[in-house]
Structure formats: structure tokens, C-alpha cells
PAKEDREN-919542 format. One record per residue: residue number from 0; residue in three letters; x, y, z of N, C-alpha, C in turn. Coordinates in pm, 1 decimal. Atoms other than C-alpha are relative to their C-alpha. Example, Ala and Ser with C-alpha at 12.3 -4.5 7.8 and 13.67 -1.06 7.14 Angstrom:
% PAKEDREN-919542
SEMAR     k     r     n.east    n.north       n.up    ca.east   ca.north      ca.up     c.east    c.north       c.up
SEMAR     0   ALA       89.0     -119.0        0.0     1230.0     -450.0      780.0       90.0      120.0        0.0
SEMAR     1   SER      -82.0     -119.0       -6.0     1367.0     -106.0      714.0      -77.0      109.0       73.0
% end
This chain:
% PAKEDREN-919542
SEMAR     k     r     n.east    n.north       n.up    ca.east   ca.north      ca.up     c.east    c.north       c.up
SEMAR     0   UNK       49.3      132.1      -28.7     7724.9     -309.6    -6308.6     -107.2        9.1      107.9
SEMAR     1   UNK      110.3       -2.4      -95.0     7395.6     -363.9    -6130.1        3.8     -123.4       88.0
SEMAR     2   UNK        4.3      109.6      -94.9     7370.5     -575.1    -5819.8     -142.1      -53.4        4.6
SEMAR     3   UNK      129.9       62.7       -5.8     7082.7     -820.9    -5806.5      -32.7      -33.9      145.2
SEMAR     4   UNK       44.6       29.6     -135.0     6883.3     -851.8    -5484.8     -119.7      -93.7      -11.6
SEMAR     5   UNK      110.0       94.2        0.8     6658.0    -1149.5    -5428.3      -94.9       34.0      113.9
SEMAR     6   UNK      101.7      -33.9     -100.2     6337.6    -1064.8    -5247.3      -70.0     -127.0       45.0
SEMAR     7   UNK       61.0      120.2      -56.0     6197.7    -1333.2    -5017.6     -144.2       22.9       45.2
SEMAR     8   UNK      134.6      -29.6      -49.2     5867.5    -1161.2    -4939.1     -104.7      -24.2     -107.3
SEMAR     9   UNK      108.0        9.8       98.1     5538.6    -1245.8    -5105.7      -41.1      140.4      -43.3
SEMAR    10   UNK       46.9     -128.5       49.8     5415.7     -962.8    -5323.3      109.8       92.5      -48.8
SEMAR    11   UNK     -106.6      -84.3       53.8     5756.3     -834.3    -5431.1      -26.6       24.1     -148.2
SEMAR    12   UNK       22.4      -35.0      140.1     5760.9     -667.7    -5769.5       66.0     -100.0      -94.3
SEMAR    13   UNK      -66.7      102.2       80.1     6005.8     -926.5    -5904.7       93.6      -78.0       91.0
SEMAR    14   UNK      -90.6       82.4      -80.1     6234.4    -1199.3    -5783.9      136.9       65.8       13.1
SEMAR    15   UNK     -129.3      -68.2       -3.6     6539.3     -988.7    -5865.9      -22.7      149.0      -21.7
SEMAR    16   UNK       15.7     -144.3        7.4     6544.3     -616.2    -5801.6      134.2       58.8      -40.2
SEMAR    17   UNK     -123.7      -57.4       51.3     6803.2     -425.4    -6001.4       14.2      145.6       43.3
SEMAR    18   UNK      -34.2     -139.5      -26.7     6972.9      -97.4    -5905.3      -92.1       66.0      102.5
SEMAR    19   UNK       82.3      -54.8     -107.3     6824.0       -6.1    -5570.5       54.9      130.4       55.4
SEMAR    20   UNK      -55.7     -129.3      -39.9     7020.4      318.6    -5551.8       56.4       -2.9      140.6
SEMAR    21   UNK      -69.4        5.1     -127.2     7225.2      209.1    -5255.5      -70.7      -75.5      109.9
SEMAR    22   UNK       67.2       80.5     -102.0     6964.4        8.5    -5065.5       60.5     -140.1       -1.8
SEMAR    23   UNK      -48.7      136.9       -3.3     7105.2     -318.8    -4946.1     -118.9      -95.3       15.8
SEMAR    24   UNK      107.0       98.8       -4.6     6907.3     -641.4    -4931.1      -80.4        9.1      130.1
SEMAR    25   UNK       70.8      -10.1     -128.3     6823.7     -600.2    -4560.5      -93.8      121.2        1.1
SEMAR    26   UNK       85.4     -119.5        4.3     6690.2     -245.4    -4616.3     -120.5      -23.1      -91.0
SEMAR    27   UNK      108.4       25.0       94.4     6487.4     -352.3    -4920.4     -102.3      -95.8       61.4
SEMAR    28   UNK       88.3       97.5      -61.9     6345.1     -651.3    -4732.0      -80.8       64.6      112.3
SEMAR    29   UNK       70.2      -69.6     -107.1     6258.0     -433.6    -4432.4     -109.4       90.2      -58.6
SEMAR    30   UNK       97.2      -89.4       62.3     6084.8     -179.7    -4657.4     -118.6      -78.2      -55.5
SEMAR    31   UNK      107.4       79.2       60.9     5887.0     -443.6    -4846.7      -87.0      -62.7      110.4
SEMAR    32   UNK       76.5       53.8     -111.8     5785.9     -602.6    -4514.8      -92.0      104.2       60.2
SEMAR    33   UNK       80.9     -109.8      -53.2     5663.9     -267.1    -4386.2     -118.2       28.2      -92.4
SEMAR    34   UNK      106.2      -27.0       97.2     5465.4     -204.9    -4707.3     -105.0     -111.3        3.6
SEMAR    35   UNK       93.8      112.7       -4.8     5311.3     -554.6    -4695.4      -83.1        4.4      128.0
SEMAR    36   UNK       71.1       -9.4     -128.0     5221.5     -509.7    -4326.6     -104.5      111.3       -5.7
SEMAR    37   UNK       92.7     -112.8        6.6     5064.2     -168.7    -4389.3     -119.6      -32.2      -89.2
SEMAR    38   UNK      110.1       34.3       90.8     4860.1     -297.5    -4682.6      -93.5     -101.8       63.5
SEMAR    39   UNK       81.7      100.6      -67.0     4739.9     -596.8    -4482.0      -87.8       64.9      106.4
SEMAR    40   UNK       77.5      -71.1     -101.8     4632.7     -371.9    -4193.5     -107.2       88.0      -64.0
SEMAR    41   UNK       96.7      -85.9       68.9     4466.9     -126.4    -4432.2     -118.1      -81.0      -52.7
SEMAR    42   UNK      108.3       85.0       53.3     4268.8     -408.5    -4599.5      -91.9      -47.6      112.4
SEMAR    43   UNK       80.7       49.7     -112.1     4155.8     -551.5    -4264.7      -87.4      111.2       57.3
SEMAR    44   UNK       77.0     -112.5      -54.0     4048.8     -209.1    -4136.9     -109.5       43.1      -96.9
SEMAR    45   UNK       98.1      -41.2      101.8     3875.1     -115.2    -4463.1     -117.3      -97.5       -2.9
SEMAR    46   UNK      106.0      101.0        1.7     3682.1     -442.6    -4466.0      -91.3       14.4      122.3
SEMAR    47   UNK       78.9      -10.4     -123.7     3572.1     -400.0    -4104.2      -85.1      126.2        0.8
SEMAR    48   UNK       77.1     -125.3        5.9     3467.2      -35.9    -4154.5     -119.9      -13.7      -93.4
SEMAR    49   UNK      109.8       19.8       95.1     3260.1     -133.4    -4458.2     -108.6      -89.2       59.7
SEMAR    50   UNK      100.1       93.2      -51.4     3093.3     -425.9    -4283.4      -73.0       54.4      122.3
SEMAR    51   UNK       63.5      -50.1     -122.9     3024.9     -247.3    -3952.8      -80.1      127.8      -20.1
SEMAR    52   UNK       63.4     -132.3        8.3     2930.1      101.2    -4067.3      -22.8       49.9     -142.5
SEMAR    53   UNK       19.8      -42.7      138.5     2932.0      118.2    -4447.7       82.6      121.8      -37.4
SEMAR    54   UNK      -86.9     -114.6       29.1     3215.3      372.0    -4448.3      138.5      -48.6      -40.1
SEMAR    55   UNK     -137.4       29.6       41.6     3564.2      381.8    -4595.5       97.4       48.5      107.6
SEMAR    56   UNK     -103.9      -46.8      -91.7     3890.0      438.2    -4412.1       14.8      152.2       -9.2
SEMAR    57   UNK       -8.0     -145.9       15.9     3899.7      791.3    -4557.2     -116.8       67.5       72.8
SEMAR    58   UNK      115.8      -52.4      -74.3     3546.5      852.8    -4422.4       30.3       -1.0      149.5
SEMAR    59   UNK      -30.3       16.1     -142.1     3658.5      722.6    -4082.4       98.7      105.9       46.5
SEMAR    60   UNK     -100.2     -100.4      -37.1     3962.6      952.4    -4077.2      -62.2      138.2       14.6
SEMAR    61   UNK       67.1     -129.9       -6.8     3746.2     1257.0    -4149.1      -92.0        4.9      122.0
SEMAR    62   UNK       95.0        2.1     -112.0     3480.6     1155.6    -3895.7       71.3        6.9      134.4
SEMAR    63   UNK      -74.8       -2.2     -126.1     3733.9     1087.5    -3619.8       58.0      138.7       25.4
SEMAR    64   UNK      -59.4     -133.1      -15.5     3906.6     1419.9    -3682.3     -104.5      100.6       45.0
SEMAR    65   UNK      105.9      -93.4      -37.9     3578.6     1611.4    -3661.4      -54.1      -30.6      139.8
SEMAR    66   UNK       52.2       38.3     -131.9     3462.0     1415.6    -3355.3       93.2       42.1      112.7
SEMAR    67   UNK      -96.7      -39.3     -103.2     3780.1     1511.9    -3169.9       -3.1      150.2       28.6
SEMAR    68   UNK       12.0     -144.3      -17.3     3693.0     1881.8    -3204.2     -130.0       28.6       75.3
SEMAR    69   UNK      118.4      -25.7      -82.9     3452.9     2015.4    -2941.8     -117.7       52.1      -81.9
SEMAR    70   UNK      107.8      -58.4       80.8     3254.7     2213.0    -3200.6      -48.5      -93.6     -110.1
SEMAR    71   UNK       31.4       98.9      104.4     3245.0     1906.3    -3433.5        5.7       60.0     -139.9
SEMAR    72   UNK      -13.3      -62.9      130.8     3349.6     2127.5    -3722.8      140.4       56.4      -16.1
SEMAR    73   UNK     -128.6      -59.3       35.2     3664.7     2246.8    -3897.9      -12.3       64.8     -136.4
SEMAR    74   UNK       -9.9      -55.9      135.1     3743.1     2468.3    -4191.0       57.8     -108.1      -89.6
SEMAR    75   UNK      -44.3      103.7       93.5     3805.1     2254.2    -4498.5      152.7       -3.7       -9.8
SEMAR    76   UNK     -146.4       -4.4        9.0     4167.4     2371.0    -4522.7       67.2      -55.9      124.4
SEMAR    77   UNK      -56.2       51.7     -125.3     4234.8     2293.6    -4156.2      -18.8     -151.1        8.8
SEMAR    78   UNK       24.6      144.1        2.1     4078.7     1949.0    -4198.9      101.2      -68.5      -91.5
SEMAR    79   UNK      -99.8       55.3       93.1     4302.3     1882.1    -4500.1      138.0       -1.2       65.2
SEMAR    80   UNK     -131.1       -7.7      -65.8     4607.5     1998.7    -4305.8       13.4     -103.8      109.9
SEMAR    81   UNK       -9.4       93.7     -112.0     4526.6     1785.2    -4003.1       12.9     -143.9      -47.8
SEMAR    82   UNK       -9.9      134.8       55.7     4495.7     1475.3    -4224.0      121.6      -16.9      -90.3
SEMAR    83   UNK     -113.1        7.2       92.5     4797.9     1561.7    -4438.5      -43.9      -22.8     -143.5
SEMAR    84   UNK       56.1       19.2      132.7     4577.3     1566.1    -4748.6        9.7      129.4      -79.2
SEMAR    85   UNK        9.6     -116.2       88.8     4575.0     1798.4    -5047.9     -142.2       56.0        8.6
SEMAR    86   UNK      132.3      -64.0       -7.6     4288.0     2046.5    -5057.7      -98.4      -61.2      -99.5
SEMAR    87   UNK       91.1       61.0       98.1     4146.1     1884.7    -5372.4      -52.1     -133.9       50.6
SEMAR    88   UNK       45.2      128.4      -53.8     4134.0     1546.3    -5199.2     -106.3       20.2      106.0
SEMAR    89   UNK       99.4      -21.1     -105.5     3948.8     1683.3    -4898.1     -130.2       50.3      -60.8
SEMAR    90   UNK      120.0      -51.3       65.5     3708.2     1866.3    -5126.8      -83.1     -114.0      -58.9
SEMAR    91   UNK       71.7      113.4       59.5     3617.9     1548.3    -5316.0      -54.5      -93.0      108.5
SEMAR    92   UNK       42.7       88.5     -108.6     3601.0     1341.3    -4996.7     -121.1       58.2       72.9
SEMAR    93   UNK      110.6      -65.2      -69.8     3375.1     1592.5    -4822.8     -125.2        0.1      -87.2
SEMAR    94   UNK      116.2        3.3       89.9     3149.0     1610.0    -5129.3      -67.6     -136.7        3.2
SEMAR    95   UNK       56.6      135.2       -3.9     3104.5     1231.6    -5127.7      -68.4      -25.5      134.8
SEMAR    96   UNK       56.9       22.5     -133.2     3043.8     1227.8    -4753.1     -126.2       83.3       22.2
SEMAR    97   UNK      118.7      -85.8      -13.7     2797.4     1518.8    -4767.1     -117.8      -60.6      -76.9
SEMAR    98   UNK      105.9       62.0       79.0     2601.2     1338.6    -5038.0      -62.6     -117.6       74.6
SEMAR    99   UNK       49.5      113.2      -78.6     2564.7     1043.7    -4797.4      -47.7       42.8      138.2
SEMAR   100   UNK       50.8      -51.9     -126.0     2473.6     1268.7    -4502.9       93.7      -17.4      118.7
SEMAR   101   UNK      -95.1       21.0     -109.7     2788.8     1193.0    -4298.4       55.6      131.6       53.9
SEMAR   102   UNK      -44.8     -133.6      -38.7     2898.9     1557.1    -4290.8      -88.7      101.4      -69.6
SEMAR   103   UNK       70.8     -110.7       63.5     2747.3     1891.7    -4375.5      100.8      110.3      -26.5
SEMAR   104   UNK      -81.5     -118.7       25.8     2901.2     2200.3    -4527.3      -77.4      120.4       50.1
SEMAR   105   UNK       62.4     -123.1      -49.5     2832.9     2533.1    -4363.5       87.9      117.0      -40.8
SEMAR   106   UNK      -74.6     -119.4       39.3     2932.7     2875.9    -4483.6       64.4       63.9      122.3
SEMAR   107   UNK      -69.9      -69.9     -106.9     3181.2     3066.8    -4275.4      -42.8      146.8       -4.3
SEMAR   108   UNK       51.8     -136.0        3.1     3023.0     3398.9    -4178.4      108.6      107.2       -8.0
SEMAR   109   UNK     -106.6     -100.2        1.3     3359.8     3575.0    -4144.0       85.9       -5.1     -125.3
SEMAR   110   UNK      -81.1       13.9      121.0     3506.5     3453.1    -4475.0      -86.7      -62.9     -107.8
SEMAR   111   UNK       90.8       48.1      104.4     3288.1     3421.7    -4783.8       59.9     -113.6      -82.4
SEMAR   112   UNK      -63.4      107.1       77.3     3544.7     3191.5    -4947.0       12.7     -129.4       79.3
SEMAR   113   UNK      -23.4      116.6      -85.0     3569.4     2952.5    -4651.5     -126.8      -75.8       31.6
SEMAR   114   UNK      112.7       81.1      -44.2     3343.4     2665.9    -4556.7       43.6      -85.4      118.2
SEMAR   115   UNK      -20.7       90.9     -111.1     3310.5     2460.1    -4243.8      -42.5     -139.0      -44.6
SEMAR   116   UNK       43.6      138.1       15.5     3294.2     2082.5    -4257.9      -48.5      -40.8      137.8
SEMAR   117   UNK       65.5       25.5     -127.8     3052.9     1977.0    -3984.2      -39.6     -147.1        9.0
SEMAR   118   UNK       40.9      137.5      -25.6     3005.2     1630.9    -3837.5     -150.9       -3.2       20.0
SEMAR   119   UNK      145.6       11.0      -13.8     2638.8     1539.5    -3885.4      -33.9     -107.5      103.2
SEMAR   120   UNK       43.5      105.2      -92.2     2436.3     1323.1    -3650.6       19.4     -137.5      -63.6
SEMAR   121   UNK      -18.7      127.8       69.1     2445.3     1046.1    -3913.4      148.3      -38.9       -3.5
SEMAR   122   UNK     -143.5       27.1       -2.4     2824.1     1078.7    -3931.9       46.5      -45.9      136.7
SEMAR   123   UNK      -34.0       40.3     -137.1     2852.2     1055.7    -3553.2      -49.7     -141.8       27.6
SEMAR   124   UNK       53.4      135.4      -18.0     2631.1      744.6    -3557.9       85.2     -102.8      -75.4
SEMAR   125   UNK      -85.3       90.8       78.0     2843.3      584.8    -3833.3      133.3      -21.1       71.5
SEMAR   126   UNK     -126.4        9.6      -72.6     3156.3      660.9    -3633.8      -14.8      -90.5      121.8
SEMAR   127   UNK       22.6       83.7     -118.7     3011.2      503.2    -3319.4      -18.7     -146.0      -37.7
SEMAR   128   UNK       16.8      138.2       46.6     2913.2      193.7    -3518.9      134.5      -60.0      -42.4
SEMAR   129   UNK     -127.9       47.0       52.1     3264.5      171.2    -3663.8      107.2      -19.3      106.6
SEMAR   130   UNK     -108.9       -1.4      -99.1     3478.0      232.6    -3353.5       31.1     -136.0       63.9
SEMAR   131   UNK      -34.7      126.6      -66.7     3445.5     -104.2    -3172.7       73.4      -97.6      -91.5
SEMAR   132   UNK      -64.0       92.8       92.8     3533.8     -313.6    -3478.1      136.8       47.3      -44.2
SEMAR   133   UNK     -128.5      -58.2       39.3     3811.6      -79.5    -3582.3      103.2      -26.2      109.2
SEMAR   134   UNK      -89.3       23.3     -113.3     3964.3     -103.4    -3236.4       34.5     -147.9       13.9
SEMAR   135   UNK      -24.0      144.8      -11.3     3925.0     -481.4    -3233.2      101.5      -45.6     -103.8
SEMAR   136   UNK      -95.7       37.3      104.9     4109.6     -516.8    -3565.2      139.7       48.3       37.7
SEMAR   137   UNK     -131.2      -51.1      -40.3     4391.5     -294.9    -3438.7       59.0      -82.1      113.9
SEMAR   138   UNK      -50.2       80.0     -113.0     4419.0     -489.9    -3112.9       48.2     -137.3      -46.7
SEMAR   139   UNK      -30.9      135.0       44.5     4420.7     -826.2    -3290.9      117.2       -5.0      -97.8
SEMAR   140   UNK      -98.3       11.3      108.2     4640.9     -748.4    -3589.6      121.6       90.2       14.0
SEMAR   141   UNK     -113.3      -91.3      -12.3     4870.8     -468.6    -3474.8       54.6        3.0      141.8
SEMAR   142   UNK      -48.0      -13.0     -137.2     4893.6     -411.2    -3100.3       22.4     -135.3       67.2
SEMAR   143   UNK       -5.4      129.0      -67.1     4830.5     -768.4    -2986.2      130.6      -75.7      -16.9
SEMAR   144   UNK     -124.5       75.0       17.8     5138.8     -928.1    -3142.0      124.9       70.3       55.0
SEMAR   145   UNK     -116.3      -77.0      -44.1     5368.3     -654.0    -3004.8       12.1        1.7      152.2
SEMAR   146   UNK      -25.3      -17.8     -143.2     5528.4     -642.3    -2662.5       -9.8      149.1       32.2
SEMAR   147   UNK        4.5     -141.3      -40.8     5510.3     -320.1    -2462.0      123.3       74.0      -50.9
SEMAR   148   UNK     -123.7      -62.5       48.6     5873.3     -247.2    -2555.5       -7.0       23.7     -150.9
SEMAR   149   UNK       13.7      -16.9      145.4     5795.9     -300.1    -2925.8      -98.0      112.0      -33.0
SEMAR   150   UNK       95.6     -109.1       21.3     5495.2      -67.8    -2902.3       68.7      135.4       21.9
SEMAR   151   UNK      -74.1     -123.1      -28.2     5718.2      199.6    -2748.9       94.3       31.7     -115.0
SEMAR   152   UNK      -92.0      -19.2      112.1     5970.3      148.8    -3029.6      -74.6       46.2     -124.6
SEMAR   153   UNK       78.8      -39.9      117.9     5704.8      172.7    -3302.3      -44.5      145.0       13.6
SEMAR   154   UNK       43.1     -139.4      -22.0     5570.5      494.4    -3150.0      115.8       96.7      -20.6
SEMAR   155   UNK     -118.3      -85.7       15.2     5921.3      644.5    -3130.3       41.3        9.5     -146.2
SEMAR   156   UNK      -34.6       -2.1      142.8     5991.3      544.8    -3491.3      -98.6       85.4      -78.8
SEMAR   157   UNK      100.5      -81.0       69.3     5664.4      698.9    -3608.0       25.8      148.2       22.0
SEMAR   158   UNK      -30.4     -139.9      -30.6     5748.1     1025.0    -3431.5      122.7       47.9      -76.9
SEMAR   159   UNK     -124.7      -39.2       66.5     6099.1     1029.6    -3577.2      -20.3       17.2     -150.4
SEMAR   160   UNK       22.3       -8.3      144.4     5987.9      960.9    -3934.4      -91.4      117.6      -33.0
SEMAR   161   UNK       90.6     -111.8       25.7     5699.0     1209.9    -3916.7       68.4      134.9       19.6
SEMAR   162   UNK      -72.9     -125.1      -24.0     5935.4     1475.8    -3781.7       87.8       38.4     -118.3
SEMAR   163   UNK      -82.8      -28.6      117.6     6132.4     1449.9    -4108.6      -76.0       72.0     -110.7
SEMAR   164   UNK       79.8      -67.1      101.9     5843.5     1593.4    -4310.7       39.5      146.8       -6.2
SEMAR   165   UNK      -44.2     -140.0       10.4     5954.8     1931.8    -4449.2     -104.9       99.2       47.4
SEMAR   166   UNK      108.3      -89.6      -40.6     5614.9     2090.7    -4382.9      -96.5      -82.5       83.2
SEMAR   167   UNK       81.4       87.7      -83.9     5471.9     1895.1    -4092.5     -119.4       75.1       52.3
SEMAR   168   UNK      123.0      -65.5      -41.1     5114.8     2008.9    -4062.0      -81.6      -89.7       89.7
SEMAR   169   UNK       79.8       93.6      -77.8     4978.5     1696.4    -3898.0       29.3       13.5      148.1
SEMAR   170   UNK      -17.8       -1.2     -145.4     4926.9     1678.5    -3527.0       96.4     -111.1       39.1
SEMAR   171   UNK      -88.9      106.2      -46.7     5175.7     1472.4    -3326.2      -75.0     -130.4       19.1
SEMAR   172   UNK       60.9      128.8      -24.5     5110.7     1102.9    -3283.3      -62.2        5.8      138.9
SEMAR   173   UNK       67.0      -12.0     -129.7     4849.6     1096.1    -3004.7       55.5      -97.4      102.9
SEMAR   174   UNK      -47.0       87.2     -110.7     4948.2      952.9    -2665.9     -101.5     -107.3       28.0
% end
């Protein structure tokens, strides 16, 4: 016998969710709320990045990662690892960004198979154009509504969930 769970959140897949494999209504509602919140934040950030700098959230992630490295370059595999992306995804993303002049590819002199992904001047300019609006959206839609105690809790939860990854290649949540 399947238990029916009524979802009260907008955007649920259906009014009645059957067989949630042990999830109770509170867990399902919490999960759906988290997903809805994440999608709303992603849409707001994506819109702002496009309007301010003509870049996508994926572009921004790559640019920020490269900008945080003193040499402004990383091996493609290391960039993929730091973002938690598959190598094929980083390859396609870098190709699109290189075509738009946001990054450059450079051969690695010590490894003929390896390439560097290098932040270009145009990529650095796009990042600088994007940063203020990106930060403003985060302050208004994510950080602003939270108390200091809630921010601490969210950070602790993020660390705990990320620590569960079997092969955690990503850097820790920055301070």
C-alpha cells in the first residue's frame, strides 16, 4: 500500500506524491522547498550575470575560479575538479568561452596531453562587470533574509553535506 503525501509548495510535480521510499511529508516538503529556493536563486543570478556582463553562471564559476589563482591559469582537469564538473563538461564550457575570448587555452610545456585554461583580459573584465550585481543579488535574496545564526547554520549544513561526497575534490566552502 502506498502512502499519499500532499505537497503544499508551488512547482511540485503533482498534488499527491506516491511511494517516497521512506521520506515523510516534512522531509519531502523541506526538500522541495530547498529545490525551489535554489532554482529561484539560480534564475536571479543567471539573469543578473546576463544583463550585467553577458555571461552565464557557468562562465562566472570558471572565471571566478581562475581569478582566485595567482597565475590566472589552471590545468583543465584541475579546473574541472575544483568545480566538481566532469572533464567533458569543462572541455565544452572552455571551448565556448575561448570562442568568446573569455579564456585562452595554452599548451603545457611539460605534458603534451595537458592544456592550461588561462583567464584572458576580456574574461577578467567580464568578471569585474559581473561581480557587483552578483553580490547584490546574493545579499538581497539569500544573505539579507537570514540572521547571523541562520547564516552560520547554513554554512555548517553545507560543509556537512559536502563532506558526504565519496570523492570530494572540491575545495572547502570558503570562509
